[in-house]
VOTIPA-411468 format. One record per residue (C-alpha): residue in three letters; x, y, z. Coordinates in steps of 0.02 Angstrom, whole numbers, padded with zeros to 5 digits, always signed. Each point is the difference from the previous one (the first is absolute). Example, Ala and Ser with C-alpha at 12.3 -4.5 7.8 and 13.67 -1.06 7.14 Angstrom:
REM residues 2
ALA+00615-00225+00390/SER+00069+00172-00033/
***
This chain:
REM residues 611
UNK+01543+05618-02890/UNK+00053-00024-00179/UNK-00089-00061-00151/UNK+00042-00064-00162/UNK-00119+00001-00155/UNK+00048-00086-00186/UNK+00165-00080+00068/UNK+00068+00171+00067/UNK+00056+00030+00185/UNK-00007+00156+00071/UNK+00045+00046+00213/UNK+00111-00085+00108/UNK-00029-00114+00145/UNK+00036+00056+00172/UNK+00073-00139+00114/UNK-00116-00001+00160/UNK+00091-00024+00179/UNK+00066-00150+00039/UNK+00002-00099+00142/UNK-00076-00178+00054/UNK-00160-00067+00046/UNK+00072-00081+00166/UNK+00099+00165+00021/UNK-00182+00111-00022/UNK-00089-00127+00136/UNK+00147+00022+00124/UNK-00043+00193-00024/UNK-00196-00045+00032/UNK+00048-00070+00166/UNK+00096+00140+00050/UNK-00109+00136-00061/UNK-00165-00092+00012/UNK+00018-00127+00104/UNK-00158-00033+00111/UNK-00100+00038-00160/UNK-00093-00128-00091/UNK+00095-00071-00139/UNK-00111-00143-00031/UNK-00179-00073+00031/UNK-00045-00203-00007/UNK-00175-00054+00023/UNK+00004-00157+00082/UNK-00178-00084+00071/UNK-00075+00171-00038/UNK+00096+00106+00094/UNK+00140+00127-00051/UNK+00155-00047+00076/UNK+00136+00149-00013/UNK+00174+00006-00034/UNK+00106+00162+00038/UNK+00166+00026-00111/UNK+00101-00022+00148/UNK-00102-00179+00011/UNK+00051-00041-00203/UNK+00174+00052+00018/UNK+00043-00096+00142/UNK-00055-00140-00062/UNK+00084+00020-00161/UNK+00171+00016+00078/UNK-00062-00158+00100/UNK-00026-00100-00157/UNK+00155+00066-00100/UNK+00121-00049+00162/UNK-00081-00173+00000/UNK+00002-00016-00196/UNK+00172+00029+00006/UNK+00028-00129+00159/UNK-00062-00112-00108/UNK+00124+00034-00161/UNK-00060+00129-00084/UNK+00125+00108-00095/UNK-00030+00152-00117/UNK-00037-00026-00156/UNK-00112-00156+00039/UNK-00171-00039-00067/UNK-00140-00017+00137/UNK-00186-00043-00057/UNK-00152+00061+00076/UNK-00143-00113-00037/UNK-00159+00090+00103/UNK-00156+00079-00004/UNK-00002+00202+00037/UNK+00046+00001+00181/UNK+00112+00117+00119/UNK+00143-00133-00003/UNK-00003+00028-00169/UNK+00094+00157+00000/UNK+00083-00058+00142/UNK+00078-00105-00103/UNK+00035+00102-00144/UNK+00081+00141+00111/UNK+00113-00132+00091/UNK+00058-00102-00161/UNK+00038+00162-00071/UNK+00096+00071+00143/UNK+00123-00139+00001/UNK+00046+00017-00169/UNK-00109-00141-00067/UNK-00142+00006-00133/UNK-00185-00027+00032/UNK-00061-00121-00136/UNK-00209+00018+00015/UNK-00088-00126-00060/UNK-00194-00006-00011/UNK-00089-00096+00128/UNK-00121-00070-00120/UNK+00144-00076-00131/UNK-00018-00167-00061/UNK+00155-00117+00020/UNK+00053+00008-00162/UNK+00023+00215+00014/UNK+00073-00038+00185/UNK+00121-00118-00052/UNK+00071+00133-00141/UNK+00007+00120+00095/UNK+00096-00064+00164/UNK+00112-00102-00119/UNK+00019+00151-00127/UNK+00064+00121+00142/UNK+00090-00127+00104/UNK-00094+00036+00181/UNK+00111-00050+00154/UNK-00155+00021+00114/UNK-00187-00015-00013/UNK-00130+00100+00112/UNK-00160-00083-00023/UNK-00175+00070+00076/UNK-00092-00156+00073/UNK-00037-00196-00003/UNK-00044+00004-00177/UNK+00151+00117-00068/UNK+00109-00125+00088/UNK-00072-00154-00077/UNK+00051+00079-00181/UNK+00174+00034+00046/UNK+00021-00158+00064/UNK-00060-00086-00152/UNK+00109+00112-00090/UNK+00150-00023+00122/UNK+00086-00142-00086/UNK+00006+00089-00169/UNK+00079+00143+00071/UNK+00190-00047+00069/UNK+00042+00184+00034/UNK-00157+00022+00153/UNK+00078-00044+00137/UNK-00136+00071+00127/UNK-00173+00026-00010/UNK-00086+00118+00155/UNK-00165+00011+00030/UNK-00099+00145+00065/UNK-00172-00078+00075/UNK+00041-00180+00079/UNK-00186-00031+00060/UNK-00022-00193-00047/UNK+00184-00041-00077/UNK+00087-00142+00089/UNK+00176-00003-00154/UNK+00078+00146+00087/UNK+00163-00072+00052/UNK+00106+00163+00034/UNK+00109-00055-00105/UNK-00055+00005-00184/UNK-00172+00061+00052/UNK-00006+00115+00119/UNK-00127+00114+00083/UNK+00017+00204-00028/UNK-00011+00028+00164/UNK+00149-00086+00019/UNK+00097+00049-00128/UNK-00048+00187+00104/UNK+00058-00084+00161/UNK+00148-00065-00081/UNK+00049+00207-00068/UNK-00042+00066+00164/UNK+00203+00001+00054/UNK+00059+00121-00132/UNK-00143+00094-00042/UNK+00059+00151+00049/UNK+00140-00026-00125/UNK-00118-00012-00170/UNK-00019+00226+00009/UNK+00177+00009-00048/UNK+00000-00142-00135/UNK-00165+00102-00069/UNK+00112+00156-00005/UNK+00152-00085-00091/UNK-00139-00075-00150/UNK+00073+00034-00167/UNK-00111+00095-00078/UNK+00023-00063-00179/UNK-00007-00190+00068/UNK-00149-00099-00041/UNK-00150+00005+00127/UNK-00136-00113-00070/UNK-00053-00118-00130/UNK-00161+00017-00079/UNK-00080-00121-00142/UNK-00099+00074-00149/UNK-00161-00066-00035/UNK+00051-00094-00134/UNK-00153+00006-00123/UNK+00096-00056-00134/UNK+00143-00086+00062/UNK+00062-00073+00162/UNK+00014+00118+00144/UNK+00165+00095-00005/UNK+00089+00068+00164/UNK+00035+00188-00006/UNK+00130+00053+00105/UNK-00039+00179+00091/UNK+00156+00078+00103/UNK-00032+00110+00163/UNK+00005+00154-00117/UNK-00130-00054-00122/UNK-00147-00029+00158/UNK+00062+00159+00086/UNK-00034+00088-00162/UNK-00140-00069-00062/UNK-00077+00041+00181/UNK+00043+00190-00007/UNK-00038+00018-00199/UNK-00175-00081+00026/UNK-00033+00096+00154/UNK+00038+00166-00062/UNK-00177-00021-00131/UNK-00099-00132+00124/UNK+00027+00117+00172/UNK-00022-00145+00121/UNK+00019+00074+00161/UNK+00050-00049+00192/UNK-00128-00072+00081/UNK-00104-00032-00165/UNK-00082-00193+00005/UNK+00035-00097-00130/UNK-00098-00157-00039/UNK+00147-00148-00035/UNK-00097-00169-00098/UNK+00097-00014-00177/UNK+00140-00136+00023/UNK+00173+00090+00052/UNK+00069-00077-00117/UNK-00095+00115-00122/UNK+00132+00150-00027/UNK-00135+00119+00013/UNK-00058-00061+00184/UNK+00177+00003+00040/UNK+00019+00175-00074/UNK-00138+00059+00107/UNK-00034-00098+00161/UNK+00232-00020+00034/UNK+00082+00152-00126/UNK-00119+00120+00041/UNK-00089-00059+00170/UNK+00172+00000+00095/UNK+00071+00144-00103/UNK-00159+00135+00052/UNK-00055-00086+00161/UNK-00151-00070-00068/UNK-00109-00116+00089/UNK-00008-00184-00074/UNK-00182-00098+00034/UNK-00004-00185-00013/UNK-00186-00058-00024/UNK-00029-00196+00034/UNK+00008-00047-00164/UNK-00101-00018-00142/UNK-00158-00075+00063/UNK-00028+00161+00123/UNK+00077+00121-00142/UNK-00167+00115-00031/UNK-00027-00020+00198/UNK+00180+00067+00037/UNK-00005+00131-00122/UNK-00178+00054+00076/UNK+00078+00008+00175/UNK+00166+00083-00046/UNK-00054+00142-00113/UNK+00186+00015-00071/UNK+00038+00154-00064/UNK+00119-00066-00146/UNK-00049-00157-00085/UNK+00092-00095-00146/UNK-00108-00117-00093/UNK+00024-00071-00171/UNK-00123+00017-00121/UNK-00095-00151+00060/UNK-00035+00049+00170/UNK-00076+00174-00068/UNK-00111-00103-00118/UNK-00039-00111+00148/UNK-00044+00164+00103/UNK-00111+00079-00134/UNK-00074-00191-00036/UNK-00066+00001+00187/UNK-00047+00185-00006/UNK-00116-00036-00171/UNK-00073-00144+00088/UNK-00057+00081+00165/UNK-00076+00129-00125/UNK-00103-00140-00092/UNK-00062-00048+00165/UNK-00067+00137+00062/UNK-00174+00082-00053/UNK-00053+00091-00153/UNK-00013+00165+00095/UNK+00174-00019+00085/UNK+00074-00051-00155/UNK-00063+00168-00093/UNK+00083+00092+00133/UNK+00162-00092+00012/UNK-00006+00026-00194/UNK-00038+00180-00001/UNK+00165+00048+00127/UNK+00102-00125-00140/UNK-00039+00110-00122/UNK+00036+00149+00098/UNK+00145-00064+00051/UNK+00088-00033-00164/UNK-00049+00174-00050/UNK+00109+00080+00138/UNK+00149-00130-00012/UNK+00011+00099-00209/UNK-00008+00151+00086/UNK+00137-00062+00153/UNK+00095-00036-00170/UNK-00011+00138-00084/UNK+00027+00106+00171/UNK-00160+00080-00003/UNK-00112-00045+00144/UNK-00050+00136+00057/UNK-00128+00040+00160/UNK-00138-00073-00072/UNK+00116-00137-00031/UNK+00054-00033+00166/UNK-00173+00023+00076/UNK-00066-00143-00142/UNK+00132-00121+00067/UNK-00022+00058+00195/UNK-00168-00033-00025/UNK+00047-00185-00089/UNK+00101-00034+00140/UNK-00155-00006+00141/UNK-00115-00068-00124/UNK+00107-00150-00073/UNK+00204+00024-00014/UNK+00030-00026+00191/UNK-00103-00160+00023/UNK+00032-00076-00159/UNK+00178+00041+00025/UNK-00001-00083+00177/UNK-00087-00160-00064/UNK+00157+00000-00115/UNK+00119+00036+00120/UNK+00060+00156-00086/UNK-00052+00158+00111/UNK+00181+00043+00044/UNK+00069-00054-00148/UNK+00134+00169-00043/UNK+00105-00111-00139/UNK-00080-00151-00100/UNK+00087-00081-00111/UNK-00002-00120-00143/UNK+00158-00108-00063/UNK+00055-00162-00109/UNK-00137+00018-00136/UNK-00076+00142-00086/UNK-00184+00012+00095/UNK-00159+00048-00113/UNK-00044+00182-00013/UNK-00177-00045+00060/UNK+00074-00043+00160/UNK+00091+00145+00012/UNK-00153+00109-00043/UNK-00110-00081+00124/UNK+00131+00015+00164/UNK+00011+00184-00089/UNK-00192+00035+00033/UNK+00021-00060+00188/UNK+00131+00126+00018/UNK+00162-00154+00027/UNK+00115+00060-00153/UNK+00119-00156-00042/UNK+00157+00027-00053/UNK+00063-00127-00131/UNK+00190-00062+00060/UNK+00107-00057-00141/UNK+00166-00100+00031/UNK+00100-00185-00011/UNK+00099-00089+00111/UNK+00146+00052-00105/UNK-00034+00188+00052/UNK-00040-00022+00175/UNK-00190+00007-00030/UNK+00038+00208-00072/UNK-00033+00071-00170/UNK-00140+00101+00004/UNK-00164+00067+00071/UNK-00177+00076-00004/UNK+00010+00188+00092/UNK-00114+00025+00140/UNK-00076+00144-00082/UNK+00005-00076-00186/UNK-00067-00163-00018/UNK-00041-00051-00191/UNK-00061-00171-00005/UNK+00099-00114-00134/UNK+00165+00066+00069/UNK+00123-00045+00109/UNK+00044+00188+00042/UNK+00161+00090+00010/UNK+00171-00053+00024/UNK+00058+00003+00174/UNK+00113+00136+00044/UNK+00184-00070-00038/UNK-00052-00135-00120/UNK+00017+00013-00178/UNK-00116-00060-00149/UNK+00019-00014-00165/UNK-00064-00099-00146/UNK+00106-00127-00111/UNK-00039-00004-00193/UNK-00106-00138+00026/UNK-00118+00090+00139/UNK+00095-00122+00158/UNK+00017+00136+00149/UNK+00166+00003+00061/UNK+00042+00062+00173/UNK+00150+00068+00076/UNK+00017+00064+00194/UNK+00117-00052+00168/UNK-00162-00127+00052/UNK+00066-00095-00160/UNK+00053-00193+00028/UNK+00168-00062+00029/UNK-00019-00163-00091/UNK-00101-00159-00032/UNK+00079-00116+00146/UNK+00138-00128-00119/UNK-00093+00057-00167/UNK+00143+00100-00086/UNK-00074-00024-00154/UNK-00194+00070+00051/UNK+00089+00142+00088/UNK+00077+00053-00172/UNK-00161-00022-00094/UNK-00112+00102+00154/UNK+00124+00174+00028/UNK+00082+00099-00158/UNK+00204+00018+00004/UNK-00076+00197+00058/UNK-00119-00070+00152/UNK-00180+00004-00059/UNK-00087-00146+00025/UNK-00105-00074-00130/UNK-00175-00029+00091/UNK-00064-00124-00144/UNK-00152+00107+00023/UNK-00054+00114-00158/UNK-00082+00174+00030/UNK-00037+00167-00055/UNK+00058+00179+00089/UNK-00114+00129-00020/UNK+00075+00172-00046/UNK-00027+00058+00180/UNK+00084-00161+00057/UNK-00131-00103+00036/UNK+00053-00177-00021/UNK-00139-00123-00071/UNK+00039-00192+00003/UNK-00081-00096-00136/UNK+00068-00185+00057/UNK+00158-00123-00019/UNK+00070-00022-00162/UNK+00004-00176+00023/UNK-00205+00012+00016/UNK-00012+00082-00153/UNK-00126-00079-00110/UNK-00007+00029-00182/UNK-00149-00083-00101/UNK+00009-00090-00159/UNK-00062+00167-00120/UNK+00159+00057+00088/UNK-00104+00125+00126/UNK+00112+00030+00165/UNK-00080-00022+00183/UNK+00047+00057+00153/UNK-00096-00139+00105/UNK+00002+00092+00149/UNK-00121+00141-00039/UNK-00136-00099-00034/UNK+00014-00109+00138/UNK+00021+00134+00129/UNK-00164+00066-00034/UNK-00084-00185-00016/UNK+00090-00020+00183/UNK-00104+00170+00057/UNK-00168-00116+00004/UNK-00015-00056+00171/UNK-00056-00166-00090/UNK+00174-00034-00064/UNK+00156-00062+00082/UNK+00101-00017-00147/UNK+00000+00021-00185/UNK+00126-00046-00114/UNK-00021+00050-00179/UNK+00068-00138-00114/UNK+00030+00035-00204/UNK+00184-00009-00035/UNK+00009-00059-00183/UNK-00183-00027+00001/UNK-00145+00100-00120/UNK-00077+00081+00147/UNK+00010+00033+00199/UNK-00075-00109+00111/UNK+00001-00001+00205/UNK-00006-00124+00121/UNK-00102+00033+00162/UNK+00048-00032+00171/UNK-00169+00052+00108/UNK-00001+00064+00172/UNK-00078-00130+00085/UNK-00079+00110+00143/UNK-00055+00119-00081/UNK-00068-00122-00154/UNK-00088-00102+00138/UNK-00062+00163+00097/UNK-00060+00042-00167/UNK-00092-00164-00028/UNK-00082+00026+00179/UNK-00078+00174-00040/UNK-00091-00074-00149/UNK-00040-00178+00025/UNK+00114-00102-00094/UNK+00045-00161+00083/UNK+00181-00066+00014/UNK+00057-00145+00095/UNK+00186+00018-00007/UNK+00117+00129-00038/UNK+00045-00085-00168/UNK-00191+00009-00058/UNK+00014+00172+00003/UNK+00107-00007-00166/UNK-00115-00122-00064/UNK-00181+00110+00028/UNK-00085+00075-00153/UNK-00033+00139+00101/UNK+00185+00045+00045/UNK+00056+00015-00193/UNK-00140+00115-00036/UNK+00089+00104+00133/UNK+00153-00012-00048/UNK-00082+00041-00189/UNK-00039+00174+00065/UNK+00175+00036+00097/UNK+00090-00051-00179/UNK-00148+00107-00117/UNK+00057+00139+00136/UNK+00182+00002-00035/UNK-00007-00048-00187/UNK-00142+00167-00022/UNK+00188+00083+00041/UNK+00122-00083-00095/UNK+00024+00036-00203/UNK-00086-00148-00125/UNK+00184-00062-00018/UNK+00041-00053+00185/UNK-00151-00058+00058/UNK-00050-00147+00106/UNK-00098-00133-00128/UNK-00016-00125+00122/UNK+00039-00056+00161/UNK-00002-00164+00141/UNK-00023-00011+00177/UNK+00158-00084+00098/UNK-00064-00166+00098/UNK+00126+00031+00125/UNK+00065+00162+00097/UNK+00154+00042-00067/UNK+00160-00033+00169/UNK+00158+00051+00036/UNK+00038-00196+00055/UNK-00075-00059-00143/UNK+00156+00107-00098/UNK-00146+00116-00110/UNK+00034+00159+00126/UNK+00144+00043+00031/UNK+00021+00073+00203/UNK-00032+00169-00032/UNK-00170-00080-00090/UNK+00048+00053-00172/UNK-00042-00146-00140/UNK+00118-00121-00082/UNK-00082+00013-00165/UNK+00116-00144-00081/UNK-00071-00109+00157/UNK-00180+00039-00035/UNK+00020-00012-00173/UNK+00058-00175+00024/UNK-00114-00065+00141/UNK-00149+00071-00099/UNK+00052-00053-00180/UNK-00165-00062-00028/UNK-00102+00127+00050/UNK+00088+00123-00119/UNK+00012-00125-00160/UNK-00205-00009+00051/UNK-00018+00189-00012/UNK+00093+00011-00201/UNK-00131-00147-00049/UNK-00146+00075-00135/
***
């Protein structure tokens, strides 16, 4: 590990063993052939796929793509939710020297068109009828798109066997030459590009970051030296594969270690699938952990007074025990207290949350509120923050398992160099750093220094012992009319920790004070209204109820109590509608597009600054 403070770097980066993910898949087929690689839940049943099954399907699909005319260097897009065919397609594409272009399944048409046109994708693999309809609508605007392959063909009539084919047809087409795939995999140039992953696009159009085979295996090896994922671990995969960290964990690390990837039945059954599976490894964005916390608190609020008192007693005991664990001073009494707490509270609660067996719990994509971390620590679930970027293959830093420090993103991974520029921008260098932005040399030059450091665009601090803290994006910094510089993310994290707040957007650039737009969580607020006999007729009615406003006054006041006077929030407004990706207000990774929000709700913002 290398850490730099005040612009000075020390140490050296060691390159991990270089191979390719398809080669590691074939190795697993040889050494773990009959063991489970992937489970897919369908109609309530977990179907199992062995390493032999996955390798055989990848070989057939790869050979089928070659029969369709694909060649090394082609870009092949995948538009699908999480399922076994996503991993099969990704490894098959990489194994013929082509590049996988992952697309978010809920992307609006404009984002899909941009990614497909920018990448010049030759083939597009889509999940089902809904995604096929999107592809067909865009096809006339994409002259390079020649073939569309459909995974699930139920209800589809447009399959003509020429421009639109089923995945099954392509696999059958490739059966004749499937035995040749291992030779192709062995001949791969490890420095050649393997995938194009599009950035989230919070401040500009998403850019396609090109990662090589060497980048992907380096990322897996670097990250897992710290994370410790093992063969046979159960990973619950639900975040989109177009998201770099999900790809890192459920593809790169899973293939490299022999861990089992589990796919549920979708967002509607997320809680039930999580509780049924009880994974040992779980990755979540902060909103997922906030929702789990919110659900636990709502259940607590609905219990009888004696039960609530007992819960709070053991939460306090858990908080004290967590503090002792951080100092390495648990002792015999602490272990006994933890054992009693497990029997009386933690086991039952963690089972309901789906966290009974959890060993590696990770949060990524944005900073998570310390209060959320502290709650889970009180029930002996240590959430480790993982910080990374698309251009770094998702690998920069992670909280150590035995030294969780709320508010930081931990220590740089082994083999990752981190330093701060003069303006506190975080700079990163490792074997996982991307090659380039696809067909965008000026942006590549702007992102990479001549000596290979990635300019992350994030602002942070480095403690004397190497812990990294991200305070915000350079582009998001707010400077009020009085000249006060503010990192809005720090305030927003605390507001978002409330179960009643879905998103908080702090406003104040050039203004006399800070204000905030609040998007409420309709489920949590609706349940609160039910418990307090507040009559509401529709979700939009929630934002207009004076009782809801008073509820949020308390939330904002609690956060203001932790802030210096010059950065306290003077007013707030409740947004009349939820923010979503389809409407262009959130990125696919659920990050707020501030400029779009400010433009759409300009009247609300101006109202907060009227006398």
